[in-house]
MMTF fields as JSON, N, C-alpha, C and O atoms, coordinates in Angstrom:
{
  "mmtfVersion": "1.0.0",
  "mmtfProducer": "UNKNOWN",
  "numBonds": 431,
  "numAtoms": 432,
  "numGroups": 108,
  "numChains": 1,
  "numModels": 1,
  "chainsPerModel": [1],
  "groupsPerChain": [108],
  "chainIdList": ["A"],
  "bondAtomList": [4, 2, 8, 6, 12, 10, 16, 14, 20, 18, 24, 22, 28, 26, 32, 30, 36, 34, 40, 38, 44, 42, 48, 46, 52, 50, 56, 54, 60, 58, 64, 62, 68, 66, 72, 70, 76, 74, 80, 78, 84, 82, 88, 86, 92, 90, 96, 94, 100, 98, 104, 102, 108, 106, 112, 110, 116, 114, 120, 118, 124, 122, 128, 126, 132, 130, 136, 134, 140, 138, 144, 142, 148, 146, 152, 150, 156, 154, 160, 158, 164, 162, 168, 166, 172, 170, 176, 174, 180, 178, 184, 182, 188, 186, 192, 190, 196, 194, 200, 198, 204, 202, 208, 206, 212, 210, 216, 214, 220, 218, 224, 222, 228, 226, 232, 230, 236, 234, 240, 238, 244, 242, 248, 246, 252, 250, 256, 254, 260, 258, 264, 262, 268, 266, 272, 270, 276, 274, 280, 278, 284, 282, 288, 286, 292, 290, 296, 294, 300, 298, 304, 302, 308, 306, 312, 310, 316, 314, 320, 318, 324, 322, 328, 326, 332, 330, 336, 334, 340, 338, 344, 342, 348, 346, 352, 350, 356, 354, 360, 358, 364, 362, 368, 366, 372, 370, 376, 374, 380, 378, 384, 382, 388, 386, 392, 390, 396, 394, 400, 398, 404, 402, 408, 406, 412, 410, 416, 414, 420, 418, 424, 422, 428, 426],
  "bondOrderList": [1, 1, 1, 1, 1, 1, 1, 1, 1, 1, 1, 1, 1, 1, 1, 1, 1, 1, 1, 1, 1, 1, 1, 1, 1, 1, 1, 1, 1, 1, 1, 1, 1, 1, 1, 1, 1, 1, 1, 1, 1, 1, 1, 1, 1, 1, 1, 1, 1, 1, 1, 1, 1, 1, 1, 1, 1, 1, 1, 1, 1, 1, 1, 1, 1, 1, 1, 1, 1, 1, 1, 1, 1, 1, 1, 1, 1, 1, 1, 1, 1, 1, 1, 1, 1, 1, 1, 1, 1, 1, 1, 1, 1, 1, 1, 1, 1, 1, 1, 1, 1, 1, 1, 1, 1, 1, 1],
  "groupList": [{"groupName": "ASN", "atomNameList": ["N", "CA", "C", "O"], "elementList": ["N", "C", "C", "O"], "formalChargeList": [0, 0, 0, 0], "bondAtomList": [1, 0, 2, 1, 3, 2], "bondOrderList": [1, 1, 2], "singleLetterCode": "N", "chemCompType": "L-PEPTIDE LINKING"}, {"groupName": "THR", "atomNameList": ["N", "CA", "C", "O"], "elementList": ["N", "C", "C", "O"], "formalChargeList": [0, 0, 0, 0], "bondAtomList": [1, 0, 2, 1, 3, 2], "bondOrderList": [1, 1, 2], "singleLetterCode": "T", "chemCompType": "L-PEPTIDE LINKING"}, {"groupName": "ALA", "atomNameList": ["N", "CA", "C", "O"], "elementList": ["N", "C", "C", "O"], "formalChargeList": [0, 0, 0, 0], "bondAtomList": [1, 0, 2, 1, 3, 2], "bondOrderList": [1, 1, 2], "singleLetterCode": "A", "chemCompType": "L-PEPTIDE LINKING"}, {"groupName": "LEU", "atomNameList": ["N", "CA", "C", "O"], "elementList": ["N", "C", "C", "O"], "formalChargeList": [0, 0, 0, 0], "bondAtomList": [1, 0, 2, 1, 3, 2], "bondOrderList": [1, 1, 2], "singleLetterCode": "L", "chemCompType": "L-PEPTIDE LINKING"}, {"groupName": "ILE", "atomNameList": ["N", "CA", "C", "O"], "elementList": ["N", "C", "C", "O"], "formalChargeList": [0, 0, 0, 0], "bondAtomList": [1, 0, 2, 1, 3, 2], "bondOrderList": [1, 1, 2], "singleLetterCode": "I", "chemCompType": "L-PEPTIDE LINKING"}, {"groupName": "GLY", "atomNameList": ["N", "CA", "C", "O"], "elementList": ["N", "C", "C", "O"], "formalChargeList": [0, 0, 0, 0], "bondAtomList": [1, 0, 2, 1, 3, 2], "bondOrderList": [1, 1, 2], "singleLetterCode": "G", "chemCompType": "PEPTIDE LINKING"}, {"groupName": "ASP", "atomNameList": ["N", "CA", "C", "O"], "elementList": ["N", "C", "C", "O"], "formalChargeList": [0, 0, 0, 0], "bondAtomList": [1, 0, 2, 1, 3, 2], "bondOrderList": [1, 1, 2], "singleLetterCode": "D", "chemCompType": "L-PEPTIDE LINKING"}, {"groupName": "PRO", "atomNameList": ["N", "CA", "C", "O"], "elementList": ["N", "C", "C", "O"], "formalChargeList": [0, 0, 0, 0], "bondAtomList": [1, 0, 2, 1, 3, 2], "bondOrderList": [1, 1, 2], "singleLetterCode": "P", "chemCompType": "L-PEPTIDE LINKING"}, {"groupName": "SER", "atomNameList": ["N", "CA", "C", "O"], "elementList": ["N", "C", "C", "O"], "formalChargeList": [0, 0, 0, 0], "bondAtomList": [1, 0, 2, 1, 3, 2], "bondOrderList": [1, 1, 2], "singleLetterCode": "S", "chemCompType": "L-PEPTIDE LINKING"}, {"groupName": "TYR", "atomNameList": ["N", "CA", "C", "O"], "elementList": ["N", "C", "C", "O"], "formalChargeList": [0, 0, 0, 0], "bondAtomList": [1, 0, 2, 1, 3, 2], "bondOrderList": [1, 1, 2], "singleLetterCode": "Y", "chemCompType": "L-PEPTIDE LINKING"}, {"groupName": "CYS", "atomNameList": ["N", "CA", "C", "O"], "elementList": ["N", "C", "C", "O"], "formalChargeList": [0, 0, 0, 0], "bondAtomList": [1, 0, 2, 1, 3, 2], "bondOrderList": [1, 1, 2], "singleLetterCode": "C", "chemCompType": "L-PEPTIDE LINKING"}, {"groupName": "GLU", "atomNameList": ["N", "CA", "C", "O"], "elementList": ["N", "C", "C", "O"], "formalChargeList": [0, 0, 0, 0], "bondAtomList": [1, 0, 2, 1, 3, 2], "bondOrderList": [1, 1, 2], "singleLetterCode": "E", "chemCompType": "L-PEPTIDE LINKING"}, {"groupName": "VAL", "atomNameList": ["N", "CA", "C", "O"], "elementList": ["N", "C", "C", "O"], "formalChargeList": [0, 0, 0, 0], "bondAtomList": [1, 0, 2, 1, 3, 2], "bondOrderList": [1, 1, 2], "singleLetterCode": "V", "chemCompType": "L-PEPTIDE LINKING"}, {"groupName": "MET", "atomNameList": ["N", "CA", "C", "O"], "elementList": ["N", "C", "C", "O"], "formalChargeList": [0, 0, 0, 0], "bondAtomList": [1, 0, 2, 1, 3, 2], "bondOrderList": [1, 1, 2], "singleLetterCode": "M", "chemCompType": "L-PEPTIDE LINKING"}, {"groupName": "GLN", "atomNameList": ["N", "CA", "C", "O"], "elementList": ["N", "C", "C", "O"], "formalChargeList": [0, 0, 0, 0], "bondAtomList": [1, 0, 2, 1, 3, 2], "bondOrderList": [1, 1, 2], "singleLetterCode": "Q", "chemCompType": "L-PEPTIDE LINKING"}, {"groupName": "PHE", "atomNameList": ["N", "CA", "C", "O"], "elementList": ["N", "C", "C", "O"], "formalChargeList": [0, 0, 0, 0], "bondAtomList": [1, 0, 2, 1, 3, 2], "bondOrderList": [1, 1, 2], "singleLetterCode": "F", "chemCompType": "L-PEPTIDE LINKING"}, {"groupName": "ARG", "atomNameList": ["N", "CA", "C", "O"], "elementList": ["N", "C", "C", "O"], "formalChargeList": [0, 0, 0, 0], "bondAtomList": [1, 0, 2, 1, 3, 2], "bondOrderList": [1, 1, 2], "singleLetterCode": "R", "chemCompType": "L-PEPTIDE LINKING"}],
  "groupTypeList": [0, 1, 2, 0, 3, 2, 4, 5, 6, 7, 7, 7, 8, 9, 6, 5, 8, 1, 4, 9, 10, 11, 12, 1, 0, 7, 6, 5, 1, 12, 13, 8, 6, 2, 2, 1, 3, 1, 12, 14, 1, 2, 12, 6, 4, 1, 15, 7, 11, 5, 3, 3, 9, 12, 12, 2, 11, 5, 5, 1, 12, 11, 4, 8, 10, 8, 2, 1, 5, 8, 7, 2, 7, 1, 11, 4, 0, 15, 15, 1, 3, 0, 5, 12, 3, 3, 6, 5, 1, 5, 1, 6, 5, 7, 0, 11, 16, 12, 1, 3, 8, 6, 3, 1, 6, 7, 1, 3],
  "groupIdList": [1, 2, 3, 4, 5, 6, 7, 8, 9, 10, 11, 12, 13, 14, 15, 16, 17, 18, 19, 20, 21, 22, 23, 24, 25, 26, 27, 28, 29, 30, 31, 32, 33, 34, 35, 36, 37, 38, 39, 40, 41, 42, 43, 44, 45, 46, 47, 48, 49, 50, 51, 52, 53, 54, 55, 56, 57, 58, 59, 60, 61, 62, 63, 64, 65, 66, 67, 68, 69, 70, 71, 72, 73, 74, 75, 76, 77, 78, 79, 80, 81, 82, 83, 84, 85, 86, 87, 88, 89, 90, 91, 92, 93, 94, 95, 96, 97, 98, 99, 100, 101, 102, 103, 104, 105, 106, 107, 108],
  "secStructList": [7, 7, 7, 7, 7, 7, 7, 1, 1, 7, 7, 4, 4, 4, 6, 6, 7, 5, 7, 7, 7, 3, 3, 3, 7, 1, 1, 7, 3, 3, 3, 7, 7, 7, 7, 5, 7, 7, 7, 7, 5, 7, 7, 7, 7, 5, 7, 7, 6, 6, 7, 7, 7, 7, 7, 7, 6, 6, 7, 7, 3, 3, 3, 3, 3, 5, 7, 7, 7, 5, 1, 7, 7, 7, 7, 7, 7, 3, 3, 3, 6, 6, 6, 3, 3, 3, 7, 7, 5, 7, 7, 7, 1, 1, 1, 3, 3, 3, 3, 3, 7, 1, 7, 7, 7, 1, 7, 7],
  "xCoordList": [-17.155, -17.047, -15.625, -14.676, -15.46, -14.331, -14.644, -15.63, -13.438, -12.927, -11.913, -10.811, -12.082, -10.922, -10.172, -10.868, -9.109, -8.652, -7.878, -6.689, -8.41, -7.9, -7.066, -7.633, -5.825, -4.878, -4.366, -3.525, -5.663, -5.225, -4.029, -3.746, -3.09, -2.023, -1.229, -1.343, -0.678, -0.143, 1.19, 1.785, 1.585, 2.016, 3.795, 3.742, 5.181, 6.497, 6.585, 7.193, 5.378, 5.856, 5.292, 5.657, 4.668, 3.529, 4.798, 4.262, 5.638, 6.812, 7.134, 7.262, 7.228, 7.587, 6.68, 7.148, 5.411, 4.41, 3.886, 3.772, 3.598, 3.252, 1.808, 1.325, 0.772, -0.706, -0.962, -0.524, -2.055, -2.808, -4.324, -4.787, -4.93, -6.178, -6.63, -6.199, -7.957, -8.008, -9.554, -10.267, -10.191, -11.335, -12.007, -11.136, -13.238, -14.01, -15.184, -15.916, -15.655, -17.41, -17.489, -16.686, -17.978, -18.811, -18.378, -19.142, -17.033, -16.249, -14.81, -14.209, -14.76, -13.989, -12.536, -12.84, -12.014, -11.015, -9.65, -8.755, -9.381, -8.082, -7.771, -8.596, -6.649, -4.949, -4.36, -3.971, -4.259, -3.576, -2.099, -1.573, -1.488, -0.323, 0.344, -0.38, 1.11, 1.951, 1.902, 1.977, 1.754, 2.173, 3.02, 2.977, 3.888, 4.627, 4.405, 4.273, 4.328, 3.156, 4.807, 5.495, 4.985, 6.136, 5.85, 5.178, 6.25, 5.327, 6.732, 7.803, 6.407, 7.497, 7.084, 6.072, 7.975, 7.807, 8.274, 9.149, 7.623, 8.325, 9.973, 10.642, 10.291, 11.748, 11.861, 11.171, 12.657, 13.002, 13.97, 14.289, 14.764, 15.651, 16.124, 15.483, 17.124, 18.241, 18.669, 19.26, 18.503, 19.221, 19.139, 18.155, 20.891, 20.682, 20.016, 20.834, 18.705, 17.737, 18.363, 18.684, 18.329, 18.152, 19.924, 20.069, 20.853, 22.066, 22.723, 22.931, 23.41, 24.016, 25.378, 26.111, 25.932, 27.447, 27.87, 27.29, 29.144, 30.286, 31.311, 31.706, 31.78, 33.635, 33.766, 32.791, 34.998, 35.628, 35.818, 35.788, 36.041, 35.735, 37.462, 38.502, 37.065, 38.078, 38.426, 39.476, 37.575, 37.562, 36.663, 35.867, 36.912, 35.971, 35.177, 35.443, 33.543, 32.503, 32.138, 32.046, 32.067, 31.342, 29.583, 29.296, 29.026, 27.298, 27.093, 27.37, 26.045, 25.744, 24.436, 23.886, 23.697, 22.648, 22.059, 22.618, 21.115, 21.115, 19.761, 19.126, 19.237, 17.656, 17.25, 17.777, 16.34, 15.926, 14.796, 14.204, 14.747, 13.015, 13.155, 14.166, 11.816, 11.85, 10.827, 9.611, 11.484, 13.335, 13.839, 13.303, 15.412, 16.037, 16.628, 17.656, 16.511, 17.439, 18.621, 19.378, 19.084, 20.337, 20.972, 22.097, 20.599, 21.226, 20.708, 19.707, 21.311, 21.067, 22.17, 23.382, 21.537, 22.248, 21.566, 20.483, 22.727, 22.447, 22.365, 23.049, 21.301, 20.904, 20.857, 20.505, 21.224, 20.58, 19.66, 19.249, 19.008, 17.641, 16.979, 15.813, 18.434, 18.139, 18.431, 18.597, 18.576, 18.219, 19.699, 19.793, 20.611, 21.773, 22.551, 22.957, 22.61, 23.07, 24.828, 25.607, 24.968, 26.523, 27.036, 26.487, 27.953, 28.99, 29.704, 30.112, 30.193, 31.208, 31.743, 31.406, 32.538, 33.035, 31.852, 31.309, 31.632, 30.946, 30.863, 31.693, 29.553, 28.993, 27.946, 27.441, 27.161, 25.992, 25.75, 26.63, 24.413, 23.468, 22.88, 23.128, 22.227, 21.571, 22.556, 21.953, 23.816, 24.226, 25.429, 26.477, 24.868, 26.213, 26.07, 25.345, 27.193, 28.384, 29.078, 30.183, 28.574, 29.138, 30.237, 29.899, 31.306, 32.788, 33.123, 33.424, 32.983, 33.125, 33.672, 33.386, 35.194, 36.07, 36.316, 35.729, 37.168, 37.835, 36.165, 35.717, 35.441, 34.115, 34.054, 33.482, 34.645, 34.048, 32.848, 32.644, 31.99, 30.872, 29.966, 29.472, 29.749, 28.426, 27.095, 26.604, 26.581, 25.597, 24.992, 23.83, 25.73, 25.412, 24.587, 24.277],
  "yCoordList": [-37.99, -37.658, -37.449, -37.751, -36.87, -36.972, -35.69, -35.411, -35.015, -33.496, -33.462, -33.921, -32.986, -32.548, -31.32, -30.329, -31.07, -29.984, -30.035, -30.324, -29.771, -29.216, -28.193, -27.116, -28.063, -26.685, -26.913, -27.615, -25.614, -25.457, -25.047, -24.227, -25.116, -24.338, -23.647, -22.472, -24.387, -24.122, -22.943, -23.459, -22.321, -21.192, -21.74, -22.317, -21.507, -22.276, -22.059, -22.698, -20.407, -20.355, -21.278, -21.046, -22.059, -23.1, -24.545, -25.578, -24.667, -25.782, -25.3, -24.127, -26.381, -26.911, -26.602, -26.911, -26.147, -25.415, -27.253, -28.275, -26.756, -27.489, -27.502, -26.44, -28.927, -28.779, -30.043, -31.179, -29.365, -30.352, -30.216, -29.706, -30.942, -30.742, -31.096, -31.99, -29.956, -29.921, -30.463, -29.689, -31.246, -32.069, -31.599, -31.675, -31.14, -30.375, -31.244, -31.38, -31.872, -32.41, -32.085, -31.301, -32.415, -31.77, -32.32, -32.09, -33.293, -33.479, -32.017, -31.212, -32.225, -30.666, -30.96, -31.998, -30.722, -30.678, -31.125, -30.431, -31.853, -32.703, -32.317, -31.639, -32.273, -31.943, -33.076, -33.992, -33.07, -34.591, -34.282, -33.195, -35.484, -34.715, -34.038, -34.213, -33.566, -32.634, -33.506, -34.714, -32.425, -33.22, -31.966, -30.941, -32.286, -31.165, -31.487, -32.593, -29.523, -29.814, -29.311, -28.301, -30.644, -29.973, -29.779, -30.584, -28.724, -27.893, -28.499, -28.66, -28.809, -29.366, -28.118, -27.434, -27.946, -26.961, -27.258, -28.112, -26.437, -26.822, -26.55, -25.685, -27.161, -26.81, -25.188, -24.916, -24.254, -22.827, -23.33, -24.448, -22.771, -23.123, -21.977, -21.203, -21.838, -20.278, -20.844, -21.871, -20.247, -20.941, -19.635, -19.139, -19.26, -17.877, -18.068, -18.049, -18.331, -19.212, -17.763, -16.608, -18.411, -17.251, -16.694, -16.417, -16.584, -17.041, -17.663, -18.854, -16.782, -17.452, -17.66, -16.691, -18.874, -19.412, -19.76, -20.585, -19.113, -19.054, -19.634, -19.319, -20.782, -21.606, -21.845, -22.361, -21.767, -22.17, -23.769, -24.252, -24.542, -26.09, -26.165, -25.738, -27.014, -27.819, -26.887, -27.044, -25.616, -24.886, -25.35, -26.288, -24.569, -24.616, -23.465, -22.281, -24.379, -22.849, -23.874, -25.019, -22.53, -23.165, -22.67, -21.537, -23.299, -23.144, -24.22, -25.351, -22.26, -22.961, -22.742, -21.66, -23.978, -23.991, -23.994, -24.769, -23.277, -23.707, -23.989, -24.007, -24.232, -24.688, -25.084, -25.86, -24.407, -24.714, -25.565, -25.805, -25.92, -26.304, -27.171, -27.172, -28.025, -28.513, -29.669, -29.489, -30.999, -30.893, -30.534, -30.544, -30.165, -29.627, -30.295, -30.86, -30.456, -30.781, -31.12, -30.381, -32.829, -33.391, -33.608, -34.105, -33.415, -33.796, -32.503, -31.899, -32.177, -31.522, -31.848, -31.663, -32.337, -33.006, -31.999, -31.476, -32.115, -31.095, -31.686, -32.688, -31.064, -32.022, -30.851, -29.672, -31.463, -30.653, -31.075, -32.221, -30.029, -30.103, -31.433, -31.737, -32.564, -33.607, -34.582, -35.614, -34.259, -35.11, -36.062, -37.207, -35.375, -35.862, -35.323, -34.174, -36.165, -35.82, -35.226, -35.651, -34.287, -33.514, -33.796, -33.518, -34.276, -34.848, -33.992, -33.712, -33.082, -32.423, -32.423, -33.257, -31.431, -32.06, -30.851, -29.959, -31.177, -30.308, -31.189, -31.937, -30.724, -31.712, -31.545, -30.425, -32.796, -32.629, -31.907, -31.419, -31.788, -30.983, -29.583, -29.364, -28.889, -27.855, -26.829, -26.146, -26.81, -25.366, -26.07, -26.435, -26.176, -27.101, -26.271, -25.583, -26.838, -26.288, -26.858, -27.369, -26.828, -28.103, -27.419, -26.346, -27.889, -27.261, -28.465, -29.655, -27.836, -28.704, -28.274, -27.186, -29.489, -29.152, -30.064, -31.11, -29.486, -30.26, -30.316, -31.408, -29.25, -29.279, -29.645, -28.933, -30.8, -31.131, -32.114, -32.518, -32.454, -33.278, -32.415, -31.443, -33.164, -31.934, -33.024, -33.732, -33.197, -33.562, -32.177, -31.797, -31.855, -30.378, -29.465, -28.446],
  "zCoordList": [-115.561, -116.59, -117.052, -116.329, -118.401, -119.181, -120.099, -120.78, -119.862, -120.078, -121.154, -120.852, -122.402, -123.542, -123.854, -123.633, -124.248, -124.209, -125.239, -125.106, -126.401, -127.77, -128.105, -127.92, -128.57, -128.55, -130.151, -130.711, -130.668, -132.303, -132.649, -131.776, -133.436, -133.852, -132.328, -131.978, -131.816, -130.633, -130.808, -131.754, -130.632, -131.015, -130.244, -129.157, -130.876, -129.881, -128.283, -127.424, -128.163, -127.101, -126.161, -125.009, -126.267, -125.335, -125.425, -125.023, -125.67, -125.883, -124.324, -123.971, -123.539, -121.833, -121.518, -120.423, -121.252, -120.682, -120.273, -120.949, -118.2, -117.589, -117.931, -118.323, -117.807, -117.88, -117.266, -117.443, -116.253, -115.216, -115.785, -116.805, -114.604, -114.672, -113.415, -112.687, -113.13, -111.712, -111.483, -112.121, -110.982, -111.073, -109.672, -108.805, -109.13, -108.566, -108.133, -109.113, -107.101, -106.953, -105.136, -104.63, -104.75, -103.688, -102.666, -101.729, -102.211, -100.979, -101.522, -100.811, -102.781, -102.577, -104.007, -104.593, -104.244, -105.367, -105.73, -105.247, -106.269, -106.735, -107.329, -107.943, -107.736, -109.023, -109.522, -108.797, -110.894, -111.245, -111.267, -111.029, -111.61, -111.7, -113.001, -113.981, -113.19, -114.275, -115.731, -115.954, -116.543, -118.294, -118.457, -117.776, -119.612, -120.631, -121.76, -122.284, -122.503, -123.773, -124.527, -124.385, -125.401, -126.877, -127.925, -128.569, -128.374, -129.774, -130.461, -129.877, -131.956, -132.396, -133.519, -133.361, -134.605, -135.26, -136.516, -136.661, -137.791, -138.916, -139.228, -138.664, -139.895, -140.635, -141.27, -142.253, -140.732, -141.707, -142.325, -141.922, -143.45, -144.081, -144.541, -145.252, -144.203, -145.087, -145.633, -145.298, -147.078, -148.455, -149.637, -150.185, -149.793, -150.896, -151.739, -152.658, -152.365, -153.393, -154.52, -154.237, -155.648, -156.278, -156.72, -157.911, -156.047, -156.687, -157.334, -157.106, -158.677, -159.187, -159.048, -159.244, -158.708, -158.42, -159.457, -160.162, -159.808, -161.219, -160.432, -159.31, -161.414, -161.041, -161.752, -162.3, -162.52, -163.515, -163.163, -162.031, -164.518, -164.38, -163.953, -164.454, -162.659, -161.493, -160.664, -160.04, -160.445, -159.748, -158.324, -158.364, -157.11, -155.825, -155.751, -155.96, -155.214, -154.974, -153.115, -152.672, -152.702, -151.212, -150.774, -150.39, -150.868, -150.789, -149.271, -148.871, -148.584, -147.522, -147.096, -147.3, -146.33, -146.011, -144.403, -143.627, -143.969, -142.363, -142.402, -143.457, -141.209, -141.081, -139.524, -138.727, -139.449, -137.338, -137.782, -138.834, -136.539, -136.057, -134.724, -134.022, -134.437, -133.15, -133.277, -133.21, -133.485, -132.76, -134.4, -135.508, -133.749, -134.284, -135.64, -135.265, -136.716, -137.869, -137.579, -136.948, -138.199, -137.62, -139.388, -139.434, -140.168, -141.726, -142.522, -142.136, -143.455, -144.651, -145.895, -145.787, -147.013, -147.891, -149.45, -149.711, -150.085, -151.406, -152.495, -152.707, -153.635, -154.604, -155.85, -155.817, -156.649, -158.083, -158.602, -158.417, -159.557, -159.98, -160.218, -159.966, -161.029, -161.19, -160.879, -161.529, -159.32, -157.885, -157.861, -157.418, -158.366, -158.155, -156.576, -156.399, -155.793, -154.218, -154.613, -155.466, -153.765, -154.378, -153.178, -152.112, -153.289, -152.246, -152.406, -153.533, -150.92, -150.803, -149.186, -148.346, -148.996, -147.641, -146.951, -147.602, -145.245, -144.55, -142.831, -142.316, -142.323, -141.206, -140.883, -140.963, -140.327, -140.589, -139.519, -138.81, -139.323, -138.132, -138.982, -140.167, -138.284, -138.693, -139.833, -140.661, -139.784, -140.417, -140.977, -140.443, -142.499, -143.373, -144.866, -145.585, -144.724, -145.463, -146.611, -146.434, -147.712, -148.573, -149.643, -150.143, -149.95, -150.719, -152.076, -151.984, -152.967, -153.704, -154.549, -155.049, -155.169, -155.708, -157.173, -157.449, -157.873, -159.167, -159.797, -160.147, -159.887, -160.944, -162.276, -163.101, -162.593, -164.009, -164.453, -165.598, -163.126, -163.879, -164.206, -163.635, -165.712, -166.98, -166.294, -167.174, -165.112, -164.764, -163.803, -163.664, -163.471, -162.303, -162.868, -162.25]
}
């Protein structure tokens, strides 16, 4: 006999759960080795959408973005609507802050 367990849309609280199966026949009951369930979650981005950043030409602007998820995001990049990658200073990881200096590029 074969039994299947399907868990539709598991909540994040199931992450790390230990799962095993138990089989019974007339001679008794046996438990399987345990398996661990890992629930991966979609990335949730925190970004100040709709804000207007005003900076004088040649000035500096700082824009922040953070993200959570499982597995954790490892890199955040900033782009313009034209698809131009903005190359500022910052660190890779779930919390990114880009500082753009000497702003003179008309493609932004």
